[in-house]
C-alpha positions in Angstrom: 73.6 94.1 59.0 71.9 97.1 60.6 74.1 99.4 62.6 72.6 100.2 66.0 73.2 103.8 66.8 75.2 104.6 69.9 73.1 105.1 73.0 73.2 108.9 73.7 71.0 108.7 76.8 73.9 107.8 79.0 75.5 110.8 80.8 78.8 112.0 79.6 79.6 113.8 82.9 83.2 113.9 83.9 84.3 111.5 86.7 86.6 112.5 89.5 89.4 110.3 90.9 89.1 111.1 94.6 91.2 108.4 96.2 94.0 105.9 95.4 96.0 103.1 96.9 98.7 100.8 95.7 101.1 98.0 96.7 103.9 97.9 94.1 107.5 97.0 94.0 109.4 99.5 96.3 106.1 101.5 96.7 103.6 100.7 99.5 101.4 103.7 98.6 100.9 106.4 96.0 103.3 108.8 97.8 106.1 106.2 97.7 105.3 105.5 94.0 105.6 109.2 93.2 109.0 109.4 94.9 110.1 106.3 92.9 108.9 107.8 89.6 110.3 111.3 90.3 113.7 109.9 91.4 113.9 107.9 88.2 114.5 104.7 90.1 113.9 101.1 88.9 112.3 98.6 91.2 113.4 95.7 89.1 115.7 93.2 90.9 116.3 89.6 91.9 113.5 87.8 93.8 113.6 88.6 97.6 115.0 85.9 99.8 111.7 85.7 101.6 110.2 84.1 98.4 112.5 81.3 97.4 109.9 79.7 95.0 110.2 82.4 92.4 112.3 81.9 89.2 115.8 83.4 89.6 115.4 86.2 87.1 114.9 89.9 87.4 111.4 91.3 88.0 109.3 93.8 90.0 108.6 91.8 93.2 106.7 92.5 96.4 108.7 91.7 99.4 105.8 89.9 101.1 102.6 88.5 99.7 101.6 86.4 102.7 101.0 89.1 105.4 97.3 89.7 106.0 95.4 90.9 109.1 92.5 88.5 108.7 91.0 89.5 112.1 90.6 93.1 110.9 88.2 91.9 108.2 86.5 89.4 110.4 88.0 86.4 108.5 89.0 83.3 110.4 92.6 81.9 110.0 91.5 78.8 108.1 89.5 80.7 105.6 92.4 83.3 105.2 94.8 80.4 104.5 92.6 79.2 101.6 92.2 82.7 100.1 94.1 83.7 97.0 96.6 86.4 98.2 95.1 88.6 95.5 91.8 88.6 97.4 93.7 89.5 100.6 95.7 92.3 98.9 92.7 93.9 97.2 90.7 93.9 100.5 93.4 95.9 102.1 93.8 98.2 99.1 90.1 98.9 98.8 90.1 100.0 102.5 93.2 102.2 102.0 91.8 103.8 98.8 88.6 104.8 100.6 90.6 106.3 103.5 92.7 108.2 101.0 89.5 109.6 99.6 88.5 110.6 103.2 85.6 108.2 103.0 85.0 106.1 106.1 84.4 102.6 104.6 81.5 101.8 106.9 79.7 104.9 105.6 79.2 103.1 102.2 77.3 100.2 103.6 74.0 99.7 101.8 74.9 102.1 99.0 75.2 101.5 95.3 79.0 101.5 95.4 80.5 99.4 92.6 83.6 97.3 92.7 85.5 96.5 89.5 88.8 94.5 89.6 91.0 93.5 86.7 92.5 90.0 87.5 93.8 87.3 85.2 96.3 85.3 87.3 95.5 81.9 88.9 98.9 81.1 90.4 97.5 80.4 93.9 95.0 78.0 92.5 97.9 76.2 90.8 99.8 76.0 94.1 96.7 74.7 95.9 96.1 72.0 93.3 99.6 70.8 93.6 98.7 69.4 97.0 96.0 67.3 95.5 92.8 66.4 97.3 94.4 67.0 100.7 94.7 70.7 99.8 90.9 71.1 99.3 88.9 72.6 102.2 85.4 74.0 102.6 86.9 77.5 101.8 88.8 76.5 98.6 85.9 77.2 96.2 85.5 80.8 97.3 89.2 81.2 98.1 90.3 80.4 94.5 87.5 81.9 92.5 88.7 85.0 90.7 85.2 86.6 90.8 85.4 86.6 94.6 88.3 89.1 94.4 85.7 91.8 93.8 82.8 90.1 95.5 84.6 89.8 98.9 85.1 93.6 99.0 81.4 94.1 98.3 80.5 91.6 101.0 82.9 92.9 103.6 81.9 96.6 103.2 78.2 95.8 102.6 78.1 97.4 99.1 75.1 96.9 96.7 76.5 98.2 93.4 77.9 96.0 90.6 80.7 93.7 91.7 82.8 92.2 88.9 86.2 90.7 88.2 87.3 91.7 84.7 89.5 89.6 82.5 90.5 91.0 79.1 94.1 90.0 79.4 96.7 92.6 80.0 94.1 95.5 79.5 91.9 94.1 82.3 92.4 96.7 85.0 92.0 99.7 82.7 88.9 98.1 81.3 87.7 97.7 84.9 88.0 101.5 85.2 86.2 102.0 81.9 83.3 99.8 83.1 83.2 101.6 86.5 82.9 105.0 84.7 80.1 103.7 82.5 78.3 102.4 85.6 78.6 105.7 87.3 77.3 107.6 84.3 74.3 105.2 84.0 73.5 105.8 87.7 74.0 102.1 88.3 76.7 103.1 90.8 77.0 106.2 93.0 80.6 105.6 93.9 83.0 103.0 92.4 86.3 101.3 93.4 88.2 100.2 90.3 91.6 98.7 89.8 93.6 95.5 89.3 95.9 92.9 90.9 98.6 90.6 89.7 100.7 88.3 91.8 103.4 86.0 90.4 103.4 83.0 92.8 104.6 80.0 90.7 107.4 79.5 88.2 105.1 78.1 85.6 103.5 81.5 84.6 107.0 83.1 84.2 108.2 80.1 82.2 105.2 80.3 79.9 105.8 84.0 79.2 109.5 83.3 78.6 108.8 80.5 76.1 106.2 82.6 74.4 109.1 85.0 73.7 107.6 88.0 75.6 110.2 88.4 78.3 113.4 90.5 77.9 116.5 88.4 78.2 118.3 91.5 79.6 115.8 91.8 82.5 114.8 95.3 81.6 112.0 96.9 79.6 113.4 99.1 76.8 110.2 100.9 75.8 110.5 102.7 72.5 114.3 102.1 72.6 116.4 100.4 69.9 117.2 97.6 72.4 113.4 96.7 72.8 113.3 92.9 73.2 110.5 92.2 75.6 109.2 93.1 79.0 110.0 92.3 82.7 107.2 90.8 84.8 105.9 92.8 87.8 103.4 92.3 90.5 101.2 94.2 92.9 97.8 95.9 92.9 96.2 99.3 92.9 92.7 100.9 93.2 91.2 104.3 92.5 88.0 105.6 93.9 85.7 107.3 91.4 82.7 109.6 91.8 80.7 111.9 89.4 82.5 115.2 89.4 79.5 117.2 90.6 79.2 114.8 93.6 82.9 115.0 94.4 82.8 118.8 94.4 79.7 118.9 96.5 81.2 116.6 99.0 84.5 118.5 99.2 86.5 115.4 98.2 90.2 115.6 97.3 90.4 115.4 93.5 93.5 113.8 91.9 92.3 114.4 88.4 89.2 114.2 86.2 88.4 111.4 83.7 86.6 112.8 80.7 86.2 109.9 78.4 87.2 106.3 77.8 86.8 103.6 75.1 87.5 99.9 74.5 87.4 97.7 71.4 89.1 94.6 70.0 91.5 94.3 67.1 89.5 91.5 65.5 91.3 89.4 62.9 95.0 90.2 62.5 98.1 88.4 61.4 97.9 86.4 64.6 95.9 86.1 67.8 98.5 88.1 69.7 99.6 90.5 66.9 98.2 94.0 67.6 96.3 96.0 65.0 97.3 99.6 64.1 93.7 100.3 62.9 92.3 98.9 66.1 94.5 101.0 68.3 93.8 104.1 66.2 90.0 103.4 66.6 90.1 103.1 70.3 92.1 106.4 70.6 89.6 108.3 68.3 86.6 107.0 70.3 88.1 108.0 73.6 88.9 111.6 72.5 85.6 112.1 70.7 83.8 111.0 73.9 86.0 113.2 76.0 85.5 116.1 73.6 89.3 116.8 73.7 91.2 117.9 70.6 94.3 116.0 69.6 96.6 119.0 70.0 95.4 119.5 73.6 96.9 116.2 74.7 100.3 116.8 76.3 101.2 113.3 77.6 100.2 109.7 77.0 101.1 106.9 79.4 101.9 104.1 77.0 101.0 100.4 77.1 104.7 100.4 76.3 105.8 96.7 76.7 109.1 97.3 75.0 108.6 94.6 72.3 109.9 94.8 68.7 106.4 94.4 67.2 104.2 96.2 69.8 106.2 99.5 70.2 106.2 100.6 66.6 102.5 99.8 66.2 101.6 101.8 69.3 103.7 104.7 68.2 102.2 104.8 64.7 98.6 104.8 66.1 99.5 107.7 68.5 101.0 109.7 65.7 98.1 109.0 63.4 95.5 110.2 65.9 97.3 112.7 68.1 100.2 113.9 65.9 98.2 116.1 63.6 98.4 119.9 64.2 101.6 119.7 66.3 104.6 121.9 65.6 108.2 121.2 66.3 108.8 121.6 70.0 105.2 120.6 70.9 105.7 116.9 70.5 103.4 114.5 72.4 105.3 113.3 75.4 105.1 109.6 76.2 106.4 107.2 78.8 105.8 103.8 80.4 105.7 102.9 84.1 106.7 99.4 83.1 110.3 100.6 83.0 110.1 101.3 86.7 108.1 98.4 88.2 107.7 95.9 85.4 104.6 94.7 83.4 101.9 93.9 85.9 99.8 92.2 83.2 96.2 92.2 84.6 97.0 95.2 86.8 99.2 97.1 84.2 96.6 99.6 83.2 95.7 100.8 86.7 99.4 101.4 87.4 99.7 103.5 84.3 96.5 105.4 85.2 97.9 106.0 88.7 101.2 107.3 87.3 99.4 109.7 85.0 97.1 110.9 87.8 100.1 111.6 90.0 101.8 113.5 87.2 98.7 115.6 86.8 98.3 116.1 90.6 101.9 117.2 91.0 102.0 119.1 87.7 105.2 117.4 86.7 106.2 114.7 84.1 108.7 112.0 85.2 111.2 110.0 83.2 110.6 106.9 81.3 113.6 104.7 82.1 116.0 102.7 79.8 115.6 105.1 76.8 119.0 105.8 75.2 118.8 105.1 71.4 115.4 105.7 69.7 113.9 102.7 68.1 114.8 103.0 64.4 111.4 101.5 63.4 109.6 104.5 65.0 109.8 107.8 63.1 109.6 110.0 66.1 109.8 113.4 64.3 107.2 112.4 61.7 104.8 111.1 64.3 105.4 114.2 66.6 106.1 112.1 69.7 109.0 112.2 72.2 109.9 110.0 75.1 109.9 111.8 78.4 113.5 111.5 79.8 113.6 113.7 82.9 111.6 115.5 85.6 110.0 118.6 84.0 106.9 120.7 84.3 104.3 119.9 81.7 105.1 121.4 78.3 102.2 123.9 78.5 101.5 124.2 82.2 99.2 127.2 81.8 96.8 125.2 79.6 94.6 122.3 80.9 96.7 119.3 81.5 95.3 116.6 79.3 96.8 113.1 79.4 95.9 109.7 77.9 96.5 106.2 79.2 96.6 103.1 77.0 96.4 99.4 77.9 96.2 96.6 75.4 95.3 93.0 75.9 97.2 90.1 74.4 94.0 88.9 72.7 93.3 92.3 71.1 91.1 94.1 73.7 92.3 97.7 73.8 91.4 100.4 76.2 92.2 104.1 76.5 91.2 106.8 79.0 91.5 110.6 78.9 92.4 112.6 82.0 92.8 116.2 82.9 93.6 118.4 85.9 91.0 120.0 88.1 91.7 123.6 88.9 88.5 125.0 90.4 88.5 123.3 93.8 87.4 125.8 96.4 90.3 127.1 98.6 90.4 125.5 102.0 89.8 128.1 104.7 92.5 128.4 107.2 91.7 126.9 110.6 92.0 129.1 113.6 94.8 128.4 116.0 93.2 125.8 118.2 95.5 125.7 121.2 95.7 122.0 122.3 95.1 119.7 119.3 93.9 116.0 119.7 95.2 113.3 117.3 92.9 110.2 117.4 94.2 106.8 116.5 92.2 103.6 116.6 92.5 99.9 115.7 91.0 96.5 116.3 93.7 95.7 119.0 96.2 97.6 121.1 99.0 96.4 118.9 97.1 97.7 115.8 96.9 101.1 117.5 100.6 101.2 118.1 101.3 100.2 114.5 98.9 102.9 113.3 100.8 105.4 115.4 104.1 104.3 113.8 102.7 104.8 110.3 101.2 108.1 111.3 104.6 109.4 112.5 106.3 108.2 109.4 103.7 109.8 107.2 104.0 113.2 109.0 107.8 113.2 109.1 107.7 113.2 105.3 105.2 116.0 105.2 106.3 118.8 107.5 104.0 121.3 105.7 100.8 119.7 107.0 98.8 121.7 109.5 98.5 119.9 112.8 94.8 121.0 113.2 94.0 119.7 109.7 95.6 116.4 110.6 93.6 116.2 113.8 90.4 116.9 111.9 91.1 114.2 109.2 92.0 111.6 111.9 88.7 112.4 113.7 86.2 112.5 110.9 87.6 110.6 107.9 89.0 107.4 109.5 87.1 104.4 110.7 86.7 104.2 114.5 87.5 100.9 116.2 87.2 99.8 119.9 90.9 100.2 120.8 91.7 103.9 120.7 94.3 106.4 121.7 94.4 110.2 121.8 97.6 112.2 121.6 97.3 115.8 122.6 99.7 118.7 122.1 100.0 122.3 121.2 102.9 122.0 118.8 103.9 119.7 116.1 106.9 118.5 118.1 104.7 117.7 121.1 102.3 115.7 119.0 105.0 113.8 117.1 106.7 112.9 120.5 103.3 111.6 121.7 102.8 109.6 118.6 106.3 108.1 118.9 105.6 107.1 122.5 102.3 105.5 121.5 104.1 103.6 118.7 106.7 102.3 121.2 104.3 101.5 123.9 105.8 103.9 126.3 103.8 106.0 128.8 103.5 109.7 128.1 101.8 112.6 129.8 99.7 113.6 126.8 98.8 110.2 125.6 95.6 108.5 126.7 94.7 105.0 125.4 92.1 102.4 126.2 89.1 100.5 124.8 85.8 102.1 124.0 82.8 100.9 125.9 79.9 99.5 123.8 77.9 102.1 122.1 75.4 103.5 124.6 73.0 106.5 124.8 74.1 110.1 125.1 72.8 112.5 127.7 73.5 116.2 128.0 73.6 117.9 131.4 73.0 121.6 131.6 74.7 123.0 134.7 73.3 125.6 137.2 74.6 128.7 138.8 78.3 128.7 139.8 79.8 127.6 136.5 79.8 131.2 135.1 83.1 133.1 134.3 83.9 136.4 132.8 84.5 136.1 129.0 82.8 132.7 128.7 82.0 132.0 125.1 84.2 134.7 123.7 86.7 132.4 121.8 83.8 130.4 120.4 82.1 133.5 119.1 85.3 134.4 117.3 86.0 131.0 115.9 82.7 129.2 115.4 80.1 131.1 113.3 77.3 128.7 114.3 77.9 129.4 118.0 78.2 133.1 117.4 74.9 133.3 115.5 73.0 131.2 118.1 74.5 133.2 121.0 73.5 136.5 119.4 70.0 135.4 118.8 69.6 134.1 122.4 71.0 137.2 124.0 68.7 139.4 121.9 65.7 137.5 123.4 67.1 137.8 127.0 68.0 141.5 126.7 64.3 142.4 126.3 63.8 141.5 130.0 67.1 143.1 131.3 68.1 146.7 131.9 71.5 146.3 130.2 73.2 144.3 127.5 74.0 140.8 128.6 76.9 140.6 126.2 78.6 143.5 128.0 78.0 141.9 131.4 79.5 138.5 130.3 82.4 140.3 128.6 83.8 142.7 131.2 81.5 143.2 134.2 82.5 140.5 136.8 80.6 142.1 139.7 77.3 142.1 137.7 78.0 138.6 136.3 78.0 137.3 139.9 74.5 138.7 140.5 71.8 136.2 140.1 69.9 138.6 138.0 72.5 138.3 135.3 74.2 135.0 136.1 71.3 132.8 135.2 70.5 134.4 131.8 74.2 134.4 130.9 74.5 130.6 131.6 71.3 130.0 129.7 72.7 131.8 126.6 76.0 130.0 126.7 74.6 126.6 127.3 72.0 126.8 124.6 74.5 128.1 122.1 76.8 125.2 123.0 74.0 122.8 122.3 73.4 124.4 118.9 77.1 124.1 118.1 77.3 120.4 119.0 74.2 119.7 117.0 75.9 121.4 114.0 78.7 118.9 114.3 76.4 116.0 114.6 76.4 115.3 118.3 72.8 114.6 119.3 71.6 113.6 122.8 69.2 110.8 123.6 68.3 112.4 126.9 68.5 115.9 128.6 68.8 116.8 132.2 69.4 120.1 133.9 70.4 121.3 137.3 68.6 124.4 138.6 68.4 127.1 135.8 70.0 124.4 133.5 66.7 122.6 133.5 65.1 125.6 131.7 67.8 125.3 129.1 67.0 121.6 128.7 63.3 122.4 128.4 64.0 125.0 125.7 66.3 122.8 123.5 63.9 119.9 123.8 61.2 122.0 122.3 59.0 122.5 125.4 59.4 126.3 125.4 60.0 128.7 122.6 63.0 130.9 122.8 60.9 134.0 123.7 59.0 132.1 126.4 62.2 130.5 127.8 63.9 133.9 127.9 60.9 135.4 129.8 60.9 132.5 132.4 64.7 132.5 132.9 64.8 136.3 133.5 61.8 136.2 135.8 63.3 133.4 137.8 66.7 135.3 138.1 65.0 138.6 139.0 62.8 137.0 141.7 65.7 135.1 143.2 67.9 138.2 143.1 65.2 140.1 145.1 65.1 137.6 148.0 66.5 139.4 151.0 66.9 136.6 153.5 70.5 135.7 154.3 71.7 132.1 154.2 74.5 129.7 153.4 75.2 126.6 151.4 77.7 123.8 152.2 79.0 120.9 150.0 79.7 117.7 152.0 81.6 114.6 151.0 79.0 112.4 152.5 75.9 110.4 151.5 72.2 110.8 152.2 72.0 108.6 155.3 74.9 110.3 157.1 73.8 113.8 156.2 70.2 113.1 157.4 71.6 112.3 160.9 73.3 115.7 161.1 70.1 117.5 160.1 67.9 115.8 162.8 66.7 118.5 165.3 68.0 121.4 163.2 65.2 123.4 161.6 66.2 126.0 159.0 68.5 123.7 157.0 67.5 121.6 154.0 69.1 119.2 151.6 69.6 121.2 148.4 70.7 118.2 146.4 72.0 114.7 146.5 74.7 115.0 143.8 76.0 111.4 144.1 76.1 108.6 146.7 79.0 110.4 148.3 78.2 114.1 147.7 75.5 116.2 149.2 74.7 120.0 149.4 72.8 121.5 152.3 71.3 125.0 152.3 69.3 127.3 154.6 69.8 129.6 157.7 73.5 130.5 158.0 73.8 129.4 161.6 72.2 126.0 161.1 74.2 125.3 158.0 77.5 126.2 159.6 76.6 123.8 162.5 76.3 121.0 160.0 79.7 122.0 158.5 81.4 121.8 161.9 79.8 118.4 162.7 81.1 117.0 159.4 84.6 118.3 159.9 84.6 116.9 163.5 84.0 113.5 162.0 86.8 113.9 159.4 84.4 114.6 156.5 85.4 117.3 154.0 83.0 120.2 154.1 83.2 123.4 151.9 81.1 126.5 152.2 80.0 127.7 148.8 80.4 131.3 147.6 76.7 132.1 146.9 74.6 135.2 147.6 71.5 133.2 148.7 70.6 129.9 150.2 69.4 128.4 147.0 67.2 125.3 146.9 66.0 125.9 150.4 62.9 127.3 152.1 64.4 130.7 151.8 63.1 130.9 148.3 59.5 129.7 148.9 58.2 133.4 149.0 59.0 133.8 145.3 57.1 130.7 144.1 53.7 132.3 143.6 55.1 135.1 141.5 57.2 132.7 139.4 54.2 130.4 138.9 52.1 133.3 137.6 54.7 134.0 134.9 54.9 130.3 134.1 51.2 130.1 133.6 51.3 132.7 130.8 53.6 130.5 128.7 52.9 127.8 126.0 54.2 124.3 126.6 54.8 121.6 123.9 55.7 118.0 124.2 59.5 117.5 124.4 61.2 116.3 121.2 64.1 115.0 123.3 63.2 113.2 126.5 64.0 115.3 129.6 64.9 113.6 132.9 63.7 115.4 136.0 66.4 116.4 138.4 63.9 116.0 141.3 62.5 112.5 140.6 65.1 111.0 138.3 62.3 109.9 136.0 61.3 111.3 132.6 59.0 114.3 132.7 55.8 113.2 131.0 54.3 116.7 131.0 55.7 120.1 131.7 53.3 122.3 133.7 53.6 125.8 135.2 53.5 124.1 138.7 56.5 121.9 137.8 
């Protein structure tokens, strides 16, 4: 037989774990799992009262396997009832893992994101078939098919990468990770979601394991202990999100740890189908570390398969010692442990739970105890093999070196898998956010009840993490969470105010700083640039200090305007209120701030479909739409401001809370007063000769209509300014006009401006 050489064309790039999720006994998420592990607690116990059908023997049980928000995933109640709870659980965990990675799930639609799920149990199918033909519906075929556990995730999220359920027995979920890594390295997937699930729903599967002789009669897993006599069954599921390391770093993803290499093989022929092979386990270890290019003595910890069986434990220990024991000195033994002592053996999902434990140990830079270890197994020569069971919470043995760890998972039929992990120390430091004043926290859901539930979970999450910065929390909620129609915003300046608002939202109580409602259907976005009157001393100062994009744009715009002014516009805006109120400086100042604001919003991804401007604001709209270059726009803005400033005629302007028809009646027979603008059906501004305008003001007040004289230096938008039109037109004719890249709505006609001309 000819040996085919290994394909060396496949990339060996490291893969980053950027997100994780889990639903395990006494641990609803990775943070709770870490507390369980660090506290050295066991989640093994009697079946919960809510699940009376389970055998009355110790195990790692989930309290509830029936809860599922089918509507959230667009699944009807009848189809949801026919779905294996393993499908339901992994849908939820895929979503949670992506959110933990700060990836909005919808953003992966139409991408080559792969889904790999280890799953071997068919308990729900057994339950369904117990009902006979009456239990079969049009949804049963897809509801019970194990392959659909992965496919349904791909379908729901619109993913186009590989989508596979993996069954290699008890090593299935770690093999799923191995296959996901290989898919990423081949470029077949750009992102991958990998993990496993195992739910124990019928007595038969437990009875089968018991009669096979695999279960501990004591109801505990004594991994590597002299009392080793079998394992305890567990259930749950977990996912990790994987990306090539270079992509994770470029995207600024949170990195739990890095996966350097992995390998899988099979024992082949042994003394029996389920008897493990020392040679097979040694081989898979050697392959994994050779591919990872990690020396044996660099490895500080291995998360064992560790079932606590009389045959399996000594074979696993001997393989570890043979491959990783060489070169070690006394005091530098390889630390080992097994999460099965905490949550039980999750069978098809066992490997991913071990991987998650190792990843958390790396992330927190601590090792945690392996439980139920009192008397070393006499069949394991620990000193000779240079291995030691981890018995307490400690820093890694050599914390100043790279933290290398291995994870093993072995299938009953001989399919072995091992992965090699390390820490990641070169993530860029996160720059501190400036003190933002009022901070918004945004929560959304598919219903008002879901929003309240999210608020409750948010408060619980934050109460356990007092070190988190409120502004960073606000940013994460805004940019890394899916946005649904039902929404709420909690605003506050302090952590206490924000938590109080979140609590009120969770309890459905009204609160001053909580706004909730339902988003209107997605529509078009328009930007309105305001005119004279919105200026204030110091405007833009805080943005210049906190937003580099705004500061750079503002500086560039002011430089273009200053060419046409006799003093620095920056100084006028900053501390010269008298000059800022002069039209000569007011209009250029507003133009500078408004255009810089537009550039800042564009930087953050806010793009308008339409632009409209009032008065000088229309020149800002014309510039950002691409009609006028910055130099031409600056010249026109300053010319307009200068010519208006030079108008000597007196005048007045009045704002009226009345519509066009009523105002027109007051203007009849009164020359010298014009309508400056119809702002809305119930708001009009008039402008012109002071005496005529004030007569209109008195008429309005006599009829009980609110009328306010505006603080302006000229009767803008009236015949008083006609004398400057010729000079302004001459300046306008010397400029170059381009077609607008963003449509501009005329504030005169309300229609799109087809062509900008000097006369317009």
